[in-house]
BALOBA-1460 file (C-alpha; in Angstrom, 3 decimals):
// residues 133
<rec num="1" residu="m" x="92.272" y="-9.510" z="9.323"/>
<rec num="2" residu="k" x="90.713" y="-12.964" z="9.742"/>
<rec num="3" residu="e" x="88.049" y="-14.014" z="7.206"/>
<rec num="4" residu="r" x="84.680" y="-14.942" z="8.578"/>
<rec num="5" residu="t" x="84.090" y="-18.695" z="8.383"/>
<rec num="6" residu="p" x="80.929" y="-19.632" z="6.463"/>
<rec num="7" residu="e" x="78.249" y="-21.409" z="8.521"/>
<rec num="8" residu="i" x="79.458" y="-24.983" z="8.272"/>
<rec num="9" residu="v" x="78.932" y="-27.726" z="10.696"/>
<rec num="10" residu="v" x="80.552" y="-31.136" z="10.652"/>
<rec num="11" residu="d" x="78.431" y="-33.957" z="11.996"/>
<rec num="12" residu="r" x="80.898" y="-36.526" z="13.223"/>
<rec num="13" residu="s" x="78.172" y="-39.137" z="13.665"/>
<rec num="14" residu="a" x="76.935" y="-38.862" z="10.003"/>
<rec num="15" residu="e" x="77.818" y="-41.633" z="7.510"/>
<rec num="16" residu="e" x="78.894" y="-38.959" z="4.993"/>
<rec num="17" residu="p" x="82.643" y="-38.139" z="5.172"/>
<rec num="18" residu="a" x="83.463" y="-34.747" z="6.708"/>
<rec num="19" residu="y" x="85.045" y="-33.514" z="3.481"/>
<rec num="20" residu="a" x="81.774" y="-34.268" z="1.607"/>
<rec num="21" residu="q" x="79.731" y="-32.497" z="4.286"/>
<rec num="22" residu="i" x="81.930" y="-29.464" z="4.002"/>
<rec num="23" residu="a" x="81.769" y="-29.461" z="0.173"/>
<rec num="24" residu="g" x="78.014" y="-29.902" z="0.299"/>
<rec num="25" residu="q" x="77.421" y="-27.018" z="2.634"/>
<rec num="26" residu="l" x="79.674" y="-24.706" z="0.742"/>
<rec num="27" residu="r" x="77.882" y="-25.851" z="-2.617"/>
<rec num="28" residu="d" x="74.641" y="-24.920" z="-1.045"/>
<rec num="29" residu="l" x="75.862" y="-21.553" z="0.057"/>
<rec num="30" residu="i" x="77.246" y="-20.708" z="-3.420"/>
<rec num="31" residu="a" x="74.092" y="-21.900" z="-5.171"/>
<rec num="32" residu="a" x="72.021" y="-19.828" z="-2.700"/>
<rec num="33" residu="g" x="74.145" y="-16.720" z="-3.478"/>
<rec num="34" residu="k" x="75.383" y="-16.475" z="0.144"/>
<rec num="35" residu="l" x="78.912" y="-16.915" z="-1.226"/>
<rec num="36" residu="a" x="78.995" y="-14.690" z="-4.302"/>
<rec num="37" residu="a" x="81.193" y="-15.102" z="-7.437"/>
<rec num="38" residu="g" x="84.611" y="-13.689" z="-6.683"/>
<rec num="39" residu="s" x="84.253" y="-14.382" z="-2.877"/>
<rec num="40" residu="s" x="87.284" y="-16.013" z="-1.343"/>
<rec num="41" residu="l" x="86.729" y="-19.159" z="0.714"/>
<rec num="42" residu="p" x="88.520" y="-19.239" z="4.043"/>
<rec num="43" residu="p" x="92.060" y="-20.501" z="3.909"/>
<rec num="44" residu="v" x="92.324" y="-24.258" z="4.343"/>
<rec num="45" residu="r" x="94.299" y="-23.952" z="7.560"/>
<rec num="46" residu="s" x="91.841" y="-21.541" z="9.087"/>
<rec num="47" residu="l" x="88.561" y="-23.444" z="8.256"/>
<rec num="48" residu="a" x="90.232" y="-26.729" z="9.290"/>
<rec num="49" residu="s" x="91.062" y="-25.218" z="12.707"/>
<rec num="50" residu="d" x="87.627" y="-23.664" z="13.022"/>
<rec num="51" residu="l" x="85.880" y="-26.963" z="12.329"/>
<rec num="52" residu="g" x="88.403" y="-29.161" z="14.225"/>
<rec num="53" residu="v" x="89.252" y="-31.230" z="11.268"/>
<rec num="54" residu="n" x="92.482" y="-32.182" z="9.293"/>
<rec num="55" residu="l" x="93.880" y="-29.775" z="6.744"/>
<rec num="56" residu="n" x="93.598" y="-32.518" z="4.103"/>
<rec num="57" residu="t" x="89.783" y="-32.759" z="4.828"/>
<rec num="58" residu="v" x="89.209" y="-29.132" z="3.877"/>
<rec num="59" residu="a" x="91.550" y="-29.357" z="0.939"/>
<rec num="60" residu="r" x="89.676" y="-32.430" z="-0.283"/>
<rec num="61" residu="a" x="86.340" y="-30.452" z="-0.020"/>
<rec num="62" residu="y" x="87.835" y="-27.556" z="-2.076"/>
<rec num="63" residu="w" x="89.171" y="-29.862" z="-4.620"/>
<rec num="64" residu="r" x="85.762" y="-31.474" z="-5.133"/>
<rec num="65" residu="l" x="84.212" y="-28.003" z="-5.531"/>
<rec num="66" residu="e" x="86.785" y="-27.196" z="-8.098"/>
<rec num="67" residu="e" x="86.053" y="-30.379" z="-9.983"/>
<rec num="68" residu="e" x="82.414" y="-29.506" z="-9.971"/>
<rec num="69" residu="g" x="83.025" y="-25.967" z="-11.188"/>
<rec num="70" residu="f" x="82.078" y="-24.018" z="-8.066"/>
<rec num="71" residu="v" x="85.439" y="-22.659" z="-7.127"/>
<rec num="72" residu="q" x="88.806" y="-22.015" z="-8.680"/>
<rec num="73" residu="i" x="91.924" y="-22.868" z="-6.607"/>
<rec num="74" residu="r" x="94.734" y="-20.520" z="-6.965"/>
<rec num="75" residu="d" x="98.386" y="-21.332" z="-5.724"/>
<rec num="76" residu="r" x="99.146" y="-19.348" z="-2.562"/>
<rec num="77" residu="s" x="95.985" y="-17.161" z="-2.812"/>
<rec num="78" residu="g" x="93.345" y="-19.639" z="-1.907"/>
<rec num="79" residu="a" x="90.036" y="-20.648" z="-3.340"/>
<rec num="80" residu="e" x="87.575" y="-18.280" z="-5.031"/>
<rec num="81" residu="v" x="83.962" y="-18.738" z="-5.938"/>
<rec num="82" residu="v" x="83.435" y="-18.743" z="-9.769"/>
<rec num="83" residu="a" x="80.487" y="-17.254" z="-11.563"/>
<rec num="84" residu="p" x="77.800" y="-19.631" z="-12.946"/>
<rec num="85" residu="s" x="78.863" y="-21.117" z="-16.291"/>
<rec num="86" residu="q" x="77.136" y="-20.291" z="-19.454"/>
<rec num="87" residu="g" x="78.347" y="-23.547" z="-20.455"/>
<rec num="88" residu="p" x="78.064" y="-25.198" z="-23.802"/>
<rec num="89" residu="p" x="74.721" y="-27.045" z="-24.628"/>
<rec num="90" residu="v" x="76.544" y="-30.386" z="-24.453"/>
<rec num="91" residu="e" x="77.353" y="-29.791" z="-20.702"/>
<rec num="92" residu="r" x="73.808" y="-28.717" z="-19.911"/>
<rec num="93" residu="e" x="72.463" y="-31.830" z="-21.697"/>
<rec num="94" residu="k" x="74.678" y="-33.975" z="-19.535"/>
<rec num="95" residu="l" x="73.389" y="-32.315" z="-16.490"/>
<rec num="96" residu="q" x="69.737" y="-32.711" z="-17.593"/>
<rec num="97" residu="q" x="70.388" y="-36.487" z="-18.165"/>
<rec num="98" residu="a" x="71.957" y="-36.796" z="-14.772"/>
<rec num="99" residu="l" x="68.924" y="-35.120" z="-13.203"/>
<rec num="100" residu="r" x="66.578" y="-37.448" z="-15.240"/>
<rec num="101" residu="r" x="68.528" y="-40.487" z="-13.855"/>
<rec num="102" residu="v" x="68.221" y="-39.290" z="-10.253"/>
<rec num="103" residu="l" x="64.450" y="-38.703" z="-10.736"/>
<rec num="104" residu="a" x="64.032" y="-42.108" z="-12.221"/>
<rec num="105" residu="q" x="65.882" y="-43.616" z="-9.255"/>
<rec num="106" residu="m" x="63.711" y="-41.915" z="-6.877"/>
<rec num="107" residu="r" x="60.603" y="-43.213" z="-8.691"/>
<rec num="108" residu="q" x="62.074" y="-46.681" z="-8.466"/>
<rec num="109" residu="a" x="62.571" y="-46.149" z="-4.695"/>
<rec num="110" residu="g" x="58.884" y="-45.690" z="-4.410"/>
<rec num="111" residu="i" x="58.438" y="-41.976" z="-4.459"/>
<rec num="112" residu="s" x="55.207" y="-40.779" z="-6.070"/>
<rec num="113" residu="f" x="55.207" y="-38.172" z="-8.840"/>
<rec num="114" residu="e" x="53.472" y="-35.815" z="-6.523"/>
<rec num="115" residu="e" x="56.250" y="-36.278" z="-3.957"/>
<rec num="116" residu="l" x="58.924" y="-35.741" z="-6.705"/>
<rec num="117" residu="r" x="57.218" y="-32.479" z="-7.575"/>
<rec num="118" residu="r" x="57.162" y="-31.317" z="-3.963"/>
<rec num="119" residu="l" x="60.814" y="-32.399" z="-3.297"/>
<rec num="120" residu="t" x="61.893" y="-30.772" z="-6.565"/>
<rec num="121" residu="n" x="60.160" y="-27.536" z="-5.844"/>
<rec num="122" residu="r" x="61.509" y="-27.425" z="-2.314"/>
<rec num="123" residu="e" x="65.150" y="-27.759" z="-3.688"/>
<rec num="124" residu="i" x="64.466" y="-24.985" z="-6.229"/>
<rec num="125" residu="d" x="63.031" y="-22.836" z="-3.538"/>
<rec num="126" residu="f" x="66.203" y="-23.515" z="-1.390"/>
<rec num="127" residu="l" x="68.333" y="-22.275" z="-4.396"/>
<rec num="128" residu="v" x="66.293" y="-19.085" z="-4.774"/>
<rec num="129" residu="k" x="65.796" y="-18.292" z="-0.968"/>
<rec num="130" residu="g" x="68.846" y="-19.949" z="0.555"/>
<rec num="131" residu="s" x="67.053" y="-21.854" z="3.288"/>
<rec num="132" residu="r" x="65.664" y="-25.139" z="3.840"/>
<rec num="133" residu="g" x="62.478" y="-24.061" z="5.717"/>
């Protein structure tokens, strides 16, 4: 039985590489709960065929997601979504510092505090609801 391919679209005219687009869309689906912990991602060959991209493009997307802690790649059995980490405080502190750096960069780019709040709330809503509405 063929696994259903997640709703992923590769924009060939985008500056972002295809593997990064695939990883980003899968990351969003996982964060929104549309791909639950324990779910298997489509086999690399199947997703590559469905998207019309090279096998290595999909494999690179999966490797990126594994590095980021979203999936675990298992030899011969594919990639599986992992449960959110209850990571150590040190890891959470690193992520908070990274968020602070991004917010500072956005301020430096001329984005007001009000717009930062609006953008941040929209992204949190996306994680909760799973849509960019």
